[in-house]
C-alpha positions in Angstrom: 122.6 121.9 100.0 119.0 121.8 101.1 116.9 118.7 101.8 113.1 118.8 101.6 111.7 115.8 103.5 108.1 114.6 103.0 107.6 112.7 106.3 104.0 111.8 106.6 102.9 108.9 108.9 103.2 108.1 112.6 105.8 109.0 115.1 107.7 105.8 114.3 107.9 106.9 110.6 109.0 110.4 111.5 111.8 109.9 114.1 114.2 108.1 111.7 113.8 111.0 109.2 114.5 113.5 112.0 117.7 111.6 112.7 118.8 111.9 109.0 117.7 115.6 108.9 119.7 116.3 112.1 122.8 114.7 110.5 122.4 116.9 107.4 122.1 120.0 109.6 125.2 119.1 111.6 127.1 118.8 108.3 126.3 122.4 107.6 123.3 121.9 105.3 119.6 122.8 105.6 116.6 120.5 106.1 112.9 121.2 105.9 110.4 118.6 107.1 106.9 118.5 105.7 104.6 116.6 108.1 101.4 116.9 110.1 100.9 119.6 112.8 100.9 117.2 115.7 104.6 116.6 115.2 105.7 120.3 115.0 107.3 120.2 118.5 109.5 117.2 117.6 110.6 118.7 114.3 111.5 122.1 115.8 113.2 120.4 118.8 115.5 118.6 116.3 116.5 122.1 115.0 114.8 121.6 111.6 112.4 123.8 109.6 108.8 122.6 110.0 106.1 122.9 107.3 102.6 121.7 108.1 100.8 119.6 105.4 97.7 119.0 107.6 96.6 119.8 111.1 96.4 117.5 114.0 92.7 117.0 113.6 93.1 115.8 110.0 95.8 113.4 111.2 93.5 112.1 113.9 90.6 111.5 111.4 92.9 109.5 109.1 94.2 107.5 112.0 90.7 106.8 113.2 89.8 105.5 109.8 92.9 103.3 109.7 91.9 101.8 113.0 88.2 101.3 112.5 88.1 100.2 108.9 91.5 98.9 107.8 93.1 97.5 110.9 90.1 95.7 112.3 89.0 94.2 109.0 92.6 93.4 107.9 91.5 93.9 104.3 91.8 96.5 101.5 88.1 97.1 101.3 86.9 100.2 99.7 88.0 103.3 101.6 85.4 105.8 102.9 84.8 108.6 100.4 85.9 111.2 103.0 89.3 109.5 103.5 89.9 109.3 99.8 89.0 113.0 99.4 91.3 113.9 102.2 94.2 112.0 100.7 93.6 113.6 97.3 93.6 117.0 98.9 96.8 116.3 100.7 98.5 115.3 97.4 97.5 118.6 95.9 98.7 120.5 99.0 102.1 118.7 99.0 102.7 119.9 95.5 101.7 123.5 96.3 103.8 123.5 99.5 106.9 122.5 97.7 106.3 125.0 94.9 106.1 127.8 97.5 109.5 126.6 98.9 111.0 127.4 95.5 113.6 124.5 95.2 116.8 125.4 93.5 119.6 123.3 91.9 121.1 122.8 95.3 117.9 121.1 96.6 117.0 117.4 96.8 113.6 115.9 97.7 113.6 113.0 100.2 110.5 110.9 100.6 109.6 108.2 103.1 109.0 105.3 100.7 105.3 104.5 100.4 104.3 107.5 102.5 104.7 110.4 100.1 101.2 109.9 98.8 102.7 109.2 95.4 103.6 112.8 94.5 107.4 112.7 95.1 108.1 111.8 91.5 105.8 114.6 90.2 107.6 117.2 92.4 111.1 116.0 91.5 110.2 116.2 87.8 108.6 119.6 88.1 111.7 121.1 89.6 114.3 118.8 88.0 115.8 118.0 91.4 117.1 114.6 92.7 114.6 112.3 94.4 115.9 110.3 97.4 114.0 107.3 98.8 114.2 106.9 102.6 113.5 103.3 103.4 112.6 103.0 107.0 110.6 99.8 106.5 112.8 96.7 105.9 109.6 94.8 105.0 109.0 97.0 102.0 112.5 96.5 100.8 112.2 92.7 101.2 109.1 92.8 98.8 110.4 95.4 96.4 113.9 94.0 95.9 113.9 90.2 96.0 117.1 88.4 95.1 115.9 86.7 91.9 117.4 86.2 88.4 117.7 89.4 86.5 114.9 88.5 84.0 112.5 88.3 86.9 113.3 91.6 88.6 110.5 93.6 86.8 107.9 91.3 88.3 107.3 93.1 91.6 106.7 96.4 89.7 104.4 94.6 87.2 102.3 93.2 90.1 102.0 96.6 91.8 100.9 98.3 88.5 98.4 95.5 88.0 97.1 96.1 91.5 96.8 99.8 91.0 94.7 99.2 87.9 92.3 96.7 89.6 91.9 98.3 93.1 89.3 101.1 93.0 91.4 103.5 95.0 94.4 102.7 92.8 92.4 103.8 89.7 91.5 107.1 91.6 95.2 107.5 92.3 96.1 107.0 88.6 93.6 109.5 87.4 94.7 112.1 89.9 98.3 111.5 89.1 97.6 112.1 85.4 95.7 115.3 86.2 98.5 116.6 88.4 101.1 116.0 85.7 98.9 117.8 83.1 98.5 120.8 85.5 102.3 121.0 86.0 103.2 120.4 82.4 104.9 117.0 83.1 104.6 114.1 80.7 102.2 111.3 81.8 103.7 108.3 83.5 101.8 105.0 82.9 104.3 103.0 85.1 103.3 104.4 88.5 105.2 101.7 90.3 108.4 102.9 88.7 107.5 106.5 89.6 106.8 105.6 93.2 109.8 103.3 93.9 112.6 104.4 91.7 115.1 107.0 93.1 118.3 108.7 92.4 119.6 107.5 95.8 118.2 104.8 98.0 118.9 105.2 101.7 118.0 102.5 104.2 117.6 103.6 107.8 118.5 100.2 109.2 121.6 98.0 109.0 122.2 95.6 106.1 122.2 92.6 108.6 118.6 93.4 109.6 117.4 92.2 106.1 116.7 88.5 105.5 118.8 86.7 103.0 116.4 86.9 100.0 116.8 90.7 99.6 119.2 92.3 97.1 121.4 94.8 98.9 123.3 96.1 95.9 122.7 99.8 95.2 121.5 100.6 98.7 123.2 103.0 101.2 122.8 101.6 104.7 122.9 104.1 107.5 121.9 101.8 110.4 119.1 102.5 112.9 119.1 106.3 113.5 117.8 105.6 117.1 116.6 109.2 117.2 114.5 110.5 120.1 113.9 114.1 121.0 115.7 115.2 124.2 113.3 114.6 127.0 113.4 113.8 130.7 111.4 110.9 132.2 108.3 112.0 134.1 109.0 112.4 137.8 106.3 110.0 138.8 107.8 107.3 136.5 111.2 107.8 138.0 109.7 107.4 141.5 107.9 104.2 140.4 111.1 102.7 138.9 113.1 103.5 142.0 110.5 101.9 144.3 111.0 98.3 143.2 112.3 95.7 140.8 112.5 96.3 137.0 109.0 96.2 135.5 107.7 94.9 132.2 107.1 97.8 129.8 104.0 97.5 127.6 103.6 99.9 124.7 101.8 100.0 121.3 101.7 102.1 118.2 101.6 105.8 118.8 98.6 106.1 116.5 96.4 103.4 118.1 93.6 103.8 120.6 90.9 101.5 121.9 93.4 99.2 123.5 91.4 98.2 126.6 91.5 94.5 125.7 95.3 94.6 125.2 95.9 96.5 128.4 93.6 94.1 130.4 95.5 91.1 129.0 98.9 92.7 129.7 98.0 93.7 133.3 96.7 90.2 134.1 99.9 88.6 132.7 102.1 90.9 134.7 100.2 90.1 137.9 100.4 86.3 137.2 104.1 86.5 136.6 104.7 88.7 139.7 106.0 91.8 137.8 105.2 95.4 138.1 104.2 97.1 134.8 104.7 100.4 133.0 102.1 101.2 130.3 103.5 103.7 127.8 100.8 105.4 125.7 97.2 106.3 126.1 95.7 105.8 129.5 92.9 103.4 130.0 90.2 102.9 132.6 91.3 99.2 133.0 94.6 100.3 134.5 95.1 100.9 138.2 95.7 104.5 139.3 97.5 104.0 142.7 100.9 103.4 141.1 101.6 100.5 143.3 101.7 97.6 140.8 101.5 99.6 137.6 101.8 103.1 136.1 100.4 104.6 132.9 102.2 107.4 131.2 101.5 109.3 127.9 105.2 109.3 126.8 108.6 108.4 128.1 112.0 108.4 126.4 112.7 104.7 125.7 116.5 105.3 125.6 116.2 106.0 129.4 113.3 103.7 130.3 114.2 100.4 128.6 117.6 100.0 130.4 115.5 99.7 133.6 113.0 97.3 132.2 112.8 93.5 132.6 111.3 93.2 129.1 109.3 95.2 126.5 106.0 94.1 125.0 105.1 96.0 121.9 103.5 96.0 118.5 106.6 95.5 116.4 107.2 99.0 114.9 110.7 99.2 113.5 111.7 102.1 115.7 110.6 100.3 118.9 112.4 97.1 117.8 115.6 99.1 117.1 115.5 100.9 120.4 114.9 97.7 122.4 117.8 96.0 120.6 120.1 98.9 121.3 119.2 98.7 125.0 119.5 94.9 125.1 115.9 94.6 126.3 114.2 91.3 125.7 111.1 91.7 123.5 107.7 90.2 123.1 106.1 91.4 119.9 102.4 91.4 119.4 102.1 92.4 115.7 99.0 93.8 114.1 99.5 94.9 110.6 101.9 96.4 108.0 105.5 95.7 108.6 104.9 94.5 112.2 104.7 90.7 111.4 107.9 91.0 109.4 109.7 92.7 112.3 108.3 90.2 114.8 109.8 87.4 112.7 113.2 89.2 112.6 113.1 89.6 116.4 112.7 85.9 116.7 115.3 85.0 114.1 117.9 87.4 115.6 117.3 85.7 119.0 116.3 88.9 120.8 112.7 88.0 121.6 109.5 86.1 120.8 106.2 86.9 119.0 102.7 86.1 119.9 99.5 86.6 117.8 97.4 89.7 118.6 94.3 87.4 119.1 96.1 84.8 121.2 94.4 83.6 124.5 95.4 85.0 127.9 97.2 81.8 128.7 99.3 81.8 125.5 100.1 85.5 125.9 101.2 84.9 129.5 103.2 81.7 128.7 105.1 83.4 125.9 105.9 86.4 128.0 107.2 84.1 130.8 109.4 82.4 128.2 110.9 85.7 127.2 111.6 86.7 130.8 113.2 83.4 131.7 115.2 82.8 128.5 118.9 83.0 128.9 119.4 82.7 125.2 117.2 85.7 124.5 119.1 87.7 127.1 122.5 86.8 125.7 121.2 87.4 122.1 120.0 90.9 123.1 123.4 91.7 124.5 125.1 90.4 121.4 122.9 92.5 119.1 123.2 95.6 121.3 127.0 95.4 120.9 126.5 95.6 117.1 124.5 98.8 117.5 126.9 100.4 119.9 128.6 102.7 117.4 125.3 104.1 116.2 124.3 105.2 112.7 126.9 106.2 110.1 125.7 109.0 107.7 129.0 109.6 105.9 128.2 107.5 102.8 124.7 109.0 102.6 126.0 112.6 102.8 128.6 111.8 100.1 125.8 110.4 97.9 123.6 113.4 98.5 126.4 115.8 97.6 127.0 113.8 94.4 123.5 113.7 93.1 122.8 117.4 94.0 126.0 118.3 92.2 124.4 117.0 89.0 125.8 113.5 88.7 122.7 111.4 89.1 123.2 107.8 90.1 
């Protein structure tokens, strides 16, 4: 059996997929990961075949657009023409890449839901292979599968189709989807929401208990958090810093973000006011000290080694970071920006493992909320309780059985 994974997105989107791909490889099957060139080392380190869909420079351009246009405006304003053209080109390239891989009847296509650029269904139909939806974002599932009377279940799909008809970029996507289907001899699909969010097997890379009560769980295969990180040693300067004093506060943010000077300045001031040393994981910044006395800045560190030595973690609310902090029983302060981050911040609070604070909060509010996290005995005990639930790690057995079933020709 061979799995072809379309895994575009950030590091947080990729790592859970690498965990599933590694489990597939360990079970004696093959896995190919299609992603951007900047993640080639991580894919190859996981022992998986790597196929580049775009180079690191293209990834950087799209991320720059996401930061400067979408994230700062917090709106779905019209996209820059260059970004639209790049995304259309990537859709074409994805189809051509999979064609060159020559899928057989022992192949399945796995797509990260919402990040396959809408071509997963086209590829699956072209080769008549099963399509697997990899749900790494619990927020998406909470929107796509609300627990409502059966008569109302089509409503989320109807709303998405309506949005795709009204939104300018949605109309471009629909036209290009129709053109791709004509080129490949596939019947047109007017219901794009169905094409994008209907799968032969739905795999959730988080535990069922992470979902709020209003989500339908029936028909989902729950793996649990993969908690995948490439094998890596902590930088020697970080080890020396940790060994030289009390546990610090770790501040991190999304791997794709830059221009974080305001965040870093606020974080450093809060750490000083609270009497804690600080570790800044991510891009360096001129606002951070360089003498490694009270703070240290590093490009990357394995959180499975770092967080067990931290007093608390302050981060953006990506699902991978939330999961790793919970697994290490590290109290969290979430500063959400966009996407699924506000949802994850709310789950952190409801599970009793941390607090949230607005990204535009004042210095005083940020510091006060961080102090509450550090001093809360209930958050510390809640973190230990949830960590025990994650102790056994992910369970891929049901997923592997499901994959073998659909590849064998018995579609769900």
